[in-house]
N, C-alpha and C positions, 0 to 999 in steps of 0.2 A: 426502450429496448436495450439490453444489456448485450454487448458483443465484444470479442477481442479488439483490441486497439491495433491500428496499423500506423506505419511509420508515416503515413500521408495525414495522419490525425494530429501531428506535432503542433501544428500553428492552433488548432483549436484547443488542445490541451494546454498549450503555453498562455493561450488567453485566460484561462481559470487560474494557472499557478502563478503567472507573473506578479499579480497584486499580492500574493501572499509572500513572495521573494521581497518586493520593493517596500511594502507596507507594514510587515508584520515580523514577528519572531516565530511564527508558527513553523516555518522551515528555517534551518540555519544555512541554507543556500542564501548568497548574498548577492550573485550576479545573475541576471536572467540570461539563460542560455539562449543561443540562437536556433533558429529552427532546424537547420542541418545537424547541429549538436544533439538537439532532442530527438530527432529523428533516429540518429545512431543509438541513442540511450534507450528508446523503445525497443528497436531491434534487438540489441544485446540482451535486454531484460528478459524479452521474450523467449529466447534460446532456453532459459532456465526456469522461469516463473511467468505465472499469468500476469497480464496487464490488461485490465477491463476498461471499457468505457460505457457511460450511459448515454444513448441518443435519443431525443424526443424531436420529431419533426424535422430531422436532419440537422439538429443542434447538439453538441456535446454538452451535457450538463453536470457531469461529474466523471471521475475516473478513479480506479484503485489499482494498486499493483503490490506485488511482494518483491522484496530482495534480500539478498544475503544478509545474514545477522553478522557473521564474523568469517575471516579467511580459513582459519585452522579447520582441518578435517574434521575434528572432533564435535565441531559445531553444526555439521552439515544438516542435521534435523531440525534446526531452529532457524527461524525466518522473521523478517520484520514487514510490515506493512504500512500502507498509507492509503488515506482517501482524501480527496480533495473535490469539493462541490462548488459550482457556480453560484454567487451570491443569490442570485433569483430563484434558485433551487433548493436553499436550505430548508430543512424540515419536511421535505416533499417524500422522504423515503428512499431517495436516490443513494445515499451512503448506505444505508441497511442493506439494500437491494444487491449493491456492488459488492459490499464485504460476504454476504451469504454465499454468493456464487465464488468468490474469491477464496473463501474458507473451505468450501466444498471441494474445489480443485486442489488447493494445498492438502487436504486430508487424503485424496485420491494420490498425489503425488508421494506421499510417505512422510510428510514433515509430521513433527510431532507438537512442536510448540510455536506460536506466531506471537511476536512482540509488537507492542505499539508504543513509540516513544513519544510523549506529549509535554511540549513547552508549558511550564506553568508561568501563572496560572491560565488555566484554560477550562472551566468549569462545563461548557458546552460539551467539548471533546471528550472530557473524563466521563460525563453522564452518559454520553453516547456509547462510548467503549464498554463502560460497565454493564451497560443496557445489552450489550452483544455478547456478555459473558465474561469479559477481561477482568483479571482481578489485580489490583496495584501490589507491588513488591518492593520497589525502590525510587529514591531520588536522587539524582546526581546534582550536587550543588555547584551553581557557578560555573557549569562546564561549557558554556558558550557566550561569546560576546557580540551582541547584534544591537542595532539602533540605540547605541551609547549605554547599553546596560549589560551586566551579567545576568546570564539566564539560568535557571534551574529546569532540568527535565525530569519528569517522573516516567517510570516504566510500568506498563501493564503486561500481563501474559494471558494467553489463552490456549488451554491444550486441545490439540486437535486429535491426537491419536495416543493409545496408549504407550508407555515408556517400556518397550520390550526390552529382553536381556539381549538380543541378537539382531537389532534392527536392520533392515535392507536399506541400502543406500536409495535416497529419494530420486525418484524419476525426474529428468530434465522435461519441462513443460513441452518443448519441441519433440520430444519422445514418447509423449504420450499417444495411444491410439487416437487417430483422428475421429473415429465414429464416437469413442468416448468424449473427447474434448468437445465436440460439437453438441453432444447430449446436455451439457451445461446450459446451453443457450435455446434450447427448444421451448 
């Protein structure tokens, strides 16, 4: 069941995320945040963007969220996305289901483009994002240093809405109509 994340989910979400931080360069985060810090992060993100979890039999199996692409106002129609799935639930459809709902919400909010930043090489993530409709457009070479190596990241993009000549400001997630928000989870 996919639902909105709650700050009380922080420990379960961190249980999924921490191995990616400690053992991989999939994320460029280098220190596992504390549960309280992660609770605050979830709460802050939910003001502006959706943060979703997949819960099966009371266990959070994966999560996906959107975040700001860049600070400047002219970038406000662009957004980044992330999805993480517990090792035991890879290839179960969890990531696809999370992204499908996430993108539907982002579209209603009025975002035009969602970006996925993938640490390279990562054939599985590339194939997954391309299967979701993303298309590759750039590589930033040696942009981060983690686990003793300089790392490249590739950028993929997915168009959510038309590029209107006079776009409306995206609606904050917390300001979406509650009935509309709930409709994504029915």
